[in-house]
ZADO-244314 format. One record per residue (C-alpha): x, y, z. Coordinates in steps of 0.1 Angstrom, whole numbers, padded with zeros to 4 digits, always signed. Layout:
XYZ...
//
This chain:
+0200-0011+0160+0188+0025+0156+0217+0049+0162+0194+0067+0187+0187+0036+0208+0215+0042+0234+0205+0078+0239+0191+0087+0273+0154+0091+0278+0131+0094+0308+0100+0073+0316+0080+0068+0347+0105+0085+0371+0136+0068+0357+0164+0076+0332+0171+0048+0308+0185+0042+0274+0158+0045+0247+0160+0008+0238+0151-0001+0273+0121+0023+0276+0093-0001+0268+0057-0004+0278+0033-0033+0282+0009-0040+0253-0019-0037+0278-0012-0001+0285-0043+0019+0286-0029+0047+0264-0019+0022+0237-0054+0007+0236-0074+0039+0238-0052+0069+0227-0054+0083+0262-0023+0104+0261-0012+0139+0253+0022+0152+0240+0043+0181+0232+0069+0188+0205+0098+0210+0213+0128+0219+0192+0163+0227+0201+0188+0243+0177+0225+0238+0176+0246+0270+0171+0280+0260+0159+0295+0295+0165+0283+0296+0201+0289+0259+0207+0255+0256+0224+0221+0240+0219+0191+0263+0224+0157+0250+0234+0129+0271+0221+0102+0283+0244+0105+0254+0268+0083+0269+0295+0055+0276+0270+0055+0240+0258+0054+0228+0294+0024+0250+0301+0006+0238+0270+0013+0202+0280-0003+0211+0313-0033+0225+0297-0037+0194+0275-0034+0173+0307-0061+0193+0324-0085+0188+0296-0078+0150+0296-0082+0147+0334-0044+0141+0337-0019+0156+0360+0017+0165+0353+0039+0147+0379+0065+0174+0380+0070+0211+0382+0084+0232+0353+0118+0233+0370+0119+0195+0373+0107+0192+0337+0135+0216+0325+0161+0195+0344+0148+0163+0329+0150+0178+0294+0184+0194+0298+0199+0161+0313+0186+0141+0283+0202+0165+0258+0234+0170+0278+0241+0135+0287+0232+0125+0252+0259+0149+0239+0233+0163+0214+0251+0188+0192+0227+0191+0163+0192+0203+0157+0170+0181+0179+0133+0174+0185+0122+0166+0221+0090+0147+0226+0074+0147+0261+0043+0128+0265+0019+0121+0294+0000+0088+0291-0025+0067+0310-0002+0038+0321-0026+0014+0339-0030-0021+0324-0067-0024+0323-0097-0022+0300-0123+0006+0299-0120+0037+0277-0123+0064+0305-0101+0092+0318-0107+0093+0355-0091+0070+0381-0064+0059+0357-0028+0065+0366-0006+0088+0345+0031+0085+0335+0055+0109+0319+0080+0101+0292+0106+0123+0274+0129+0114+0246+0149+0133+0219+0156+0125+0182+0177+0144+0156+0156+0166+0133+0163+0192+0107+0134+0201+0083+0102+0182+0088+0088+0199+0056+0112+0216+0032+0112+0253+0043+0130+0265+0011+0110+0247-0016+0074+0259-0019+0049+0233-0009+0022+0219-0031-0009+0213-0010-0045+0203-0012-0077+0207+0007-0082+0174+0025-0115+0154+0020-0112+0146+0058-0128+0174+0080-0109+0187+0110-0122+0173+0143-0140+0199+0163-0133+0209+0199-0165+0192+0210-0154+0159+0195-0118+0155+0204-0105+0187+0219-0082+0205+0195-0068+0226+0222-0052+0195+0237-0024+0176+0217-0043+0143+0224-0027+0113+0208-0060+0097+0199-0069+0127+0178-0040+0124+0155-0056+0097+0134-0074+0126+0119-0041+0141+0109-0028+0108+0097-0057+0102+0073-0053+0137+0058-0015+0135+0055-0016+0100+0038-0043+0112+0014-0022+0142+0004+0011+0123-0001-0006+0095-0019-0020+0120-0043+0014+0135-0049+0010+0166-0027+0033+0177+0000+0008+0185+0027-0030+0186+0035-0051+0215+0046-0081+0208+0068-0115+0225+0066-0135+0227+0099-0170+0214+0103-0184+0246+0089-0163+0247+0058-0137+0273+0068-0100+0268+0067-0086+0252+0100-0050+0242+0097-0025+0217+0082-0021+0181+0092+0002+0191+0120+0007+0230+0118-0012+0263+0117-0017+0282+0085-0013+0318+0075-0021+0339+0044-0010+0373+0033-0034+0395+0014-0029+0432+0006+0001+0433+0031-0021+0419+0059-0014+0387+0077-0045+0366+0082-0049+0333+0101-0078+0312+0113-0091+0322+0147-0092+0299+0177-0128+0289+0170-0117+0273+0138-0107+0239+0154-0070+0248+0155-0043+0238+0180-0032+0270+0198+0003+0268+0183+0034+0281+0201+0050+0290+0167+0017+0306+0157+0019+0329+0187+0056+0336+0179+0047+0346+0144+0018+0369+0156+0041+0385+0181+0069+0390+0155+0044+0404+0129+0030+0429+0153+0065+0441+0163+0073+0445+0126+0041+0466+0121+0024+0441+0099-0013+0442+0103-0026+0410+0118-0062+0396+0117-0075+0364+0133-0108+0353+0117-0126+0327+0098-0109+0321+0065-0128+0308+0034-0113+0281+0012-0111+0302-0019-0092+0329+0000-0063+0306-0001-0065+0305-0039-0064+0343-0042-0039+0350-0015-0007+0369-0022+0014+0345+0001+0007+0316+0023+0027+0295+0048+0026+0268+0075+0039+0275+0110+0046+0250+0137+0074+0235+0158+0078+0207+0134+0073+0225+0101+0089+0258+0114+0079+0284+0088+0074+0266+0054+0059+0286+0025+0031+0272+0003+0035+0273-0035+0001+0260-0045-0033+0249-0031-0054+0225-0052-0032+0233-0082-0037+0270-0079-0004+0288-0076-0003+0312-0048+0008+0348-0057+0039+0347-0079+0047+0311-0072+0078+0321-0051+0083+0329-0015+0066+0362-0006+0083+0391+0011+0064+0390+0043+0068+0352+0046+0105+0355+0039+0110+0382+0064+0092+0362+0092+0111+0331+0083+0145+0347+0084+0136+0364+0118+0123+0331+0132+0154+0312+0124+0177+0340+0137+0158+0338+0170+0156+0300+0176+0193+0297+0167+0203+0322+0195+0213+0350+0172+0190+0377+0185+0196+0387+0220+0162+0405+0222+0145+0371+0225+0169+0353+0248+0140+0348+0273+0125+0323+0248+0157+0302+0248+0170+0277+0273+0207+0269+0270+0218+0233+0273+0255+0238+0277
//
């Protein structure tokens, strides 16, 4: 039995142990990928004896936006969603870094790949999670042969489950070729994002990241990095980014809830900058971890205490 199986989760209006939270194999979302999800982190602070959920309301709002794009409806208010999330963590006695996965799915048992007139259900569970990618070791990456889906194919502004086959293809290709991560190009040949994270480069002390037209997810960690950079008087530019700009960048890093802030050592066997973590990346990374762990009172509004 998985050690997480007895932990509390939420599904279709009920709190159950994770091992009992099962769905029928006829479920619409299982057959057609008609679901959307979020990824939320909570960080345990041993000194403060508390678990801090990072930007919970922002994640709820993005899940709402994903639902709207997919003709779905959130069955609860933010306040109810927060109560569900906190109850899962508190009654599960989570006292470690944790990943919370809410997802809204088409739950009817029927055939027909459509979005309208199909019932929706909400599920939420938690798992332990430290680093998804190593944030201290520089990552060796490659440009994927798979093109990032465009917003007019499967909407990239929605975290739609069906669209993640695109990410899975790129991720497996990278790992099977001995790289740590893949980088997508969009359908016009510009840099888009990683398999499950946004990407930044630093050139001449300027922070540059692909704009929202580059088939990217509107990342909450991305927004956090942009806000911190502006507050630190780092020049920020959002624009199209060419492939070879990565090769000549001074620094580069991924940003996302899962990856956090993870620096990139190489792209397509070209070493980025000096081959070590850059000064701007290091500063942003240190600031980010200080905030999410509840060690910077200025950003307390971004944190939800569990205990």
